[in-house]
C-alpha positions as CSV (number, residue, x, y, z in Angstrom):
1,X,0.0,1.2,19.2
2,X,3.5,-0.3,18.8
3,X,6.6,1.0,20.4
4,X,8.3,3.3,17.8
5,X,11.4,3.7,19.8
6,X,13.2,1.2,17.6
7,X,12.6,3.5,14.6
8,X,15.4,6.0,14.9
9,X,14.3,8.2,12.1
10,X,11.1,8.3,9.9
11,X,11.3,9.9,6.5
12,X,8.2,11.3,4.8
13,X,8.4,11.8,1.1
14,X,5.8,13.9,-0.7
15,X,5.9,14.6,-4.5
16,X,4.4,18.0,-5.1
17,X,2.6,19.3,-8.1
18,X,0.1,22.2,-8.1
19,X,-0.1,22.0,-4.3
20,X,0.7,25.5,-3.2
21,X,-2.5,25.7,-1.2
22,X,-2.5,22.2,0.2
23,X,1.1,21.2,1.0
24,X,1.3,23.3,4.2
25,X,-1.7,21.6,5.7
26,X,-0.2,18.1,4.9
27,X,3.1,19.0,6.5
28,X,1.4,20.5,9.6
29,X,-0.6,17.3,9.9
30,X,2.4,15.1,9.8
31,X,4.3,17.2,12.4
32,X,1.3,17.4,14.8
33,X,0.6,13.7,14.5
34,X,4.2,12.7,15.2
35,X,4.5,15.2,18.1
36,X,1.3,13.8,19.7
37,X,2.9,10.3,19.5
38,X,6.0,11.6,21.2
39,X,8.2,10.6,18.2
40,X,9.9,13.8,16.8
41,X,12.7,12.1,15.0
42,X,11.4,12.8,11.5
43,X,12.4,14.4,8.2
44,X,10.0,15.5,5.5
45,X,11.2,15.6,1.9
46,X,9.1,17.8,-0.4
47,X,9.9,17.2,-4.1
48,X,8.6,19.8,-6.4
49,X,8.0,18.2,-9.8
50,X,8.4,21.5,-11.7
51,X,5.0,22.7,-10.7
52,X,3.8,25.7,-12.8
53,X,2.4,27.5,-9.7
54,X,4.1,28.8,-6.6
55,X,4.5,25.4,-4.9
56,X,8.3,25.6,-4.5
57,X,8.0,29.1,-2.9
58,X,5.7,27.6,-0.3
59,X,8.2,24.7,0.2
60,X,11.0,27.1,0.6
61,X,9.1,28.9,3.4
62,X,8.3,25.6,5.2
63,X,12.0,24.7,5.0
64,X,13.0,28.0,6.6
65,X,10.7,27.4,9.6
66,X,11.8,23.8,10.3
67,X,15.2,22.3,9.5
68,X,13.6,18.8,9.4
69,X,11.9,19.8,6.2
70,X,13.9,19.4,3.0
71,X,12.9,20.9,-0.4
72,X,14.0,19.4,-3.7
73,X,13.2,21.3,-6.9
74,X,13.3,19.3,-10.1
75,X,14.4,21.0,-13.3
76,X,11.4,19.8,-15.3
77,X,8.3,17.6,-14.8
78,X,9.6,14.0,-14.5
79,X,6.4,12.4,-13.0
80,X,5.4,11.2,-9.6
81,X,7.5,8.0,-9.6
82,X,10.7,9.9,-10.6
83,X,10.0,12.4,-7.8
84,X,9.6,9.5,-5.3
85,X,12.9,8.1,-6.4
86,X,14.6,11.5,-5.9
87,X,13.1,11.6,-2.4
88,X,14.2,8.1,-1.5
89,X,17.8,8.7,-2.6
90,X,18.0,11.7,-0.3
91,X,16.1,10.2,2.6
92,X,17.9,8.8,5.7
93,X,15.1,7.2,7.7
94,X,14.9,3.7,9.0
95,X,11.3,3.7,7.7
96,X,10.2,5.7,4.7
97,X,6.6,6.9,4.3
98,X,5.3,8.1,0.9
99,X,2.1,10.1,0.6
100,X,0.3,12.6,-1.6
101,X,0.4,16.4,-1.5
102,X,-3.3,17.0,-1.8
103,X,-4.5,16.0,1.7
104,X,-6.4,12.9,0.4
105,X,-4.0,10.5,2.1
106,X,-4.6,10.9,5.9
107,X,-1.3,11.7,7.5
108,X,-3.0,11.5,10.9
109,X,-3.4,7.7,10.3
110,X,0.2,7.1,9.6
111,X,0.6,5.1,12.9
112,X,-1.5,2.3,11.3
113,X,1.2,1.8,8.7
114,X,4.1,2.2,11.2
115,X,2.5,-0.3,13.6
116,X,2.4,-2.9,10.8
117,X,6.0,-2.2,9.9
118,X,7.0,-2.6,13.6
119,X,5.2,-6.0,13.6
120,X,7.7,-7.2,11.0
121,X,6.1,-6.3,7.6
122,X,8.6,-4.9,5.0
123,X,6.1,-2.7,3.1
124,X,2.6,-1.6,4.1
125,X,0.1,0.0,1.6
126,X,-2.9,2.0,2.7
127,X,-6.1,0.5,1.5
128,X,-9.2,2.7,1.0
129,X,-12.6,1.3,1.7
130,X,-14.1,4.1,-0.5
131,X,-11.8,5.9,-2.9
132,X,-12.6,9.5,-3.6
133,X,-10.6,9.9,-6.8
134,X,-12.1,11.0,-10.1
135,X,-13.6,8.4,-12.5
136,X,-10.5,8.7,-14.7
137,X,-8.1,8.2,-11.9
138,X,-10.1,5.2,-10.6
139,X,-10.1,3.6,-14.1
140,X,-6.4,4.2,-14.4
141,X,-5.8,2.5,-11.0
142,X,-7.8,-0.5,-12.0
143,X,-5.9,-0.8,-15.2
144,X,-2.7,-0.4,-13.3
145,X,-3.7,-3.1,-10.8
146,X,-4.6,-5.5,-13.6
147,X,-1.2,-4.9,-15.3
148,X,0.6,-5.4,-12.0
149,X,-1.2,-8.7,-11.4
150,X,-0.7,-10.0,-15.0
151,X,2.8,-8.8,-15.7
152,X,4.5,-8.4,-12.4
153,X,2.9,-11.2,-10.3
154,X,1.2,-8.9,-7.8
155,X,-1.0,-11.0,-5.4
156,X,-4.7,-10.5,-6.3
157,X,-5.6,-9.6,-2.7
158,X,-2.9,-6.9,-2.4
159,X,-4.2,-3.3,-2.8
160,X,-1.7,-0.8,-4.1
161,X,-1.9,2.9,-3.5
162,X,0.3,6.0,-3.4
163,X,0.3,5.9,0.5
164,X,2.8,3.4,1.8
165,X,5.6,2.8,4.2
166,X,8.7,0.7,3.6
167,X,11.7,-0.4,5.6
168,X,15.2,1.0,4.9
169,X,16.6,-2.1,3.2
170,X,13.7,-2.1,0.7
171,X,14.3,1.5,-0.1
172,X,18.0,0.8,-0.5
173,X,17.2,-1.9,-3.0
174,X,14.8,0.3,-4.9
175,X,17.3,3.2,-5.3
176,X,19.8,0.8,-6.9
177,X,17.6,1.1,-10.0
178,X,19.2,4.0,-11.9
179,X,17.6,3.7,-15.4
180,X,15.0,6.1,-16.7
181,X,11.3,5.3,-16.5
182,X,11.2,4.2,-12.8
183,X,8.1,2.3,-11.7
184,X,7.9,2.2,-7.9
185,X,5.4,-0.6,-7.6
186,X,7.6,-2.9,-9.7
187,X,10.6,-2.1,-7.6
188,X,8.7,-2.9,-4.4
189,X,7.4,-6.2,-5.8
190,X,10.9,-7.4,-6.9
191,X,12.5,-6.4,-3.5
192,X,10.2,-8.3,-1.1
193,X,7.1,-10.4,-0.8
194,X,6.3,-9.3,2.8
195,X,3.8,-6.7,1.8
196,X,0.5,-6.1,3.6
197,X,-2.4,-3.7,3.6
198,X,-4.0,-1.6,6.4
199,X,-7.3,0.2,6.0
200,X,-7.4,4.0,6.2
201,X,-9.9,6.7,5.4
202,X,-9.6,8.4,2.0
203,X,-10.6,12.0,2.0
204,X,-12.1,14.3,-0.5
205,X,-9.6,16.3,-2.5
206,X,-9.2,19.7,-0.9
207,X,-9.0,21.6,-4.1
208,X,-8.1,21.3,-7.8
209,X,-8.0,18.1,-9.7
210,X,-5.6,15.2,-10.2
211,X,-2.5,15.8,-12.3
212,X,-2.9,12.4,-13.9
213,X,-4.1,12.7,-17.5
214,X,-5.0,9.8,-19.8
215,X,-1.6,10.1,-21.5
216,X,0.2,10.0,-18.1
217,X,-1.8,7.0,-17.0
218,X,-1.0,5.2,-20.2
219,X,2.7,6.1,-19.9
220,X,2.7,4.8,-16.3
221,X,1.1,1.6,-17.4
222,X,3.7,1.2,-20.2
223,X,6.5,1.8,-17.7
224,X,5.4,-1.1,-15.6
225,X,5.4,-3.8,-18.2
226,X,8.3,-2.6,-20.4
227,X,10.7,-2.1,-17.4
228,X,9.9,-5.1,-15.3
229,X,8.4,-7.8,-17.5
230,X,9.0,-9.6,-20.8
231,X,5.6,-11.2,-20.7
232,X,4.2,-8.9,-23.4
233,X,6.9,-10.3,-25.8
234,X,6.0,-13.8,-24.9
235,X,2.3,-13.1,-25.5
236,X,3.2,-11.6,-28.8
237,X,5.1,-14.8,-29.7
238,X,2.1,-16.9,-28.7
239,X,-0.4,-14.8,-30.7
240,X,2.0,-14.9,-33.7
241,X,2.1,-18.7,-33.5
242,X,-1.7,-19.0,-33.1
243,X,-2.2,-16.7,-36.1
244,X,0.2,-18.7,-38.2
245,X,-1.5,-21.9,-37.2
246,X,-4.9,-20.5,-37.9
247,X,-3.7,-19.3,-41.4
248,X,-2.3,-22.7,-42.2
249,X,-5.5,-24.5,-41.1
250,X,-7.6,-22.1,-43.1
251,X,-5.4,-22.6,-46.2
252,X,-5.9,-26.4,-46.0
253,X,-9.6,-25.9,-45.5
254,X,-9.7,-23.7,-48.6
255,X,-7.8,-26.2,-50.8
256,X,-10.0,-29.1,-49.7
257,X,-13.2,-27.1,-50.3
258,X,-11.9,-26.1,-53.7
259,X,-11.2,-29.8,-54.6
260,X,-14.6,-30.9,-53.5
261,X,-16.5,-28.2,-55.3
262,X,-14.5,-26.4,-58.0
263,X,-17.3,-24.0,-58.6
264,X,-16.8,-22.4,-55.2
265,X,-15.9,-18.7,-55.8
266,X,-12.7,-17.3,-54.4
267,X,-13.4,-15.6,-51.1
268,X,-12.1,-12.0,-51.7
269,X,-13.8,-10.6,-48.6
270,X,-12.5,-13.4,-46.4
271,X,-9.0,-12.9,-47.8
272,X,-9.1,-9.2,-47.1
273,X,-10.3,-9.7,-43.6
274,X,-7.6,-12.2,-42.8
275,X,-5.0,-9.9,-44.5
276,X,-6.1,-6.9,-42.5
277,X,-6.2,-8.9,-39.2
278,X,-2.7,-10.4,-39.7
279,X,-1.3,-7.0,-40.9
280,X,-2.8,-5.3,-37.8
281,X,-1.4,-7.9,-35.5
282,X,2.1,-7.6,-37.1
283,X,2.0,-3.8,-36.7
284,X,0.9,-4.2,-33.1
285,X,3.8,-6.6,-32.3
286,X,6.3,-4.5,-34.1
287,X,5.2,-1.4,-32.1
288,X,5.5,-3.4,-28.9
289,X,9.0,-4.5,-29.8
290,X,9.9,-1.0,-30.8
291,X,8.7,0.3,-27.4
292,X,11.2,-2.1,-25.7
293,X,14.0,-1.2,-28.1
294,X,13.3,2.5,-27.7
295,X,13.5,2.3,-23.9
296,X,16.7,0.3,-24.1
297,X,18.2,2.9,-26.4
298,X,17.2,5.7,-24.0
299,X,18.6,3.8,-21.0
300,X,21.9,3.1,-22.8
301,X,22.2,6.9,-23.4
302,X,21.9,7.4,-19.7
303,X,18.8,9.5,-19.7
304,X,18.3,10.7,-16.1
305,X,15.5,9.7,-13.9
306,X,15.3,13.3,-12.8
307,X,17.4,16.5,-12.7
308,X,17.6,18.6,-9.5
309,X,17.7,22.3,-9.9
310,X,18.0,23.2,-6.2
311,X,17.9,21.8,-2.7
312,X,16.7,23.8,0.3
313,X,18.3,22.9,3.6
314,X,21.2,21.5,1.7
315,X,22.9,19.9,4.6
316,X,21.0,16.9,3.3
317,X,23.5,14.5,1.8
318,X,22.9,12.1,-1.1
319,X,22.7,8.5,0.0
């Protein structure tokens, strides 16, 4: 185990949603793990993403028992990545560790991530040998990984997860992003290339189910490529050029065939197929462009990443 003495303060950031029965166990595990290591200079930031249950009541009680625990209550549900950004802005640690609220990410193995940071890595992601998420969540993760590789240039061998540790300068660079629709993975990838993985155990979910729905997964995927990449627009341009070239070649072919054999009937079915194909592609490309323009419009109007209703242990100061 590396010497943690150079890490003056370690911040743990946990977005919370429907976790009234699990968050206490996660917090206790963090505190016990750090106490056993002899490193008690920590802060734990619990961000309630407008959970409909009594999650923030539990957070409030935890804050009252330990001044190192900070509670942030968002005014409405902004999503996991917005909650992470809120926690990062209010964190003070030399190293920031982000993990889940459901107990699936093993807080007692955080030393694996911290050791890697101490060895000189800027960001360390936990890698699970066997993920215990639902089929929908696993499918969304694979889609997200494909998007990150294709659109954001993520190395193929790099495994991304919600459990990671980052140095302060990386976090400082990430929180410079103030537009709506934050995408944490994209912010990490544009801040540094010194990113590595460490293997940890992935636990069964203690109770309930993931808050990620199909619509939220699609929204997260859209955030990634619309906020940090113009490759979809370039792909649209290439497809448009290919379609136009194919149409031109087919037109020449039709003229030549008609000249050679005037009795060849006009191909109504082929014409309709081509028309529908081209029309569908045009609508798809217009929708893609509209998605970009819509997000630009929202950003220009200063739509907030998140809105804070309340902070518990409010001696915490904004970075």
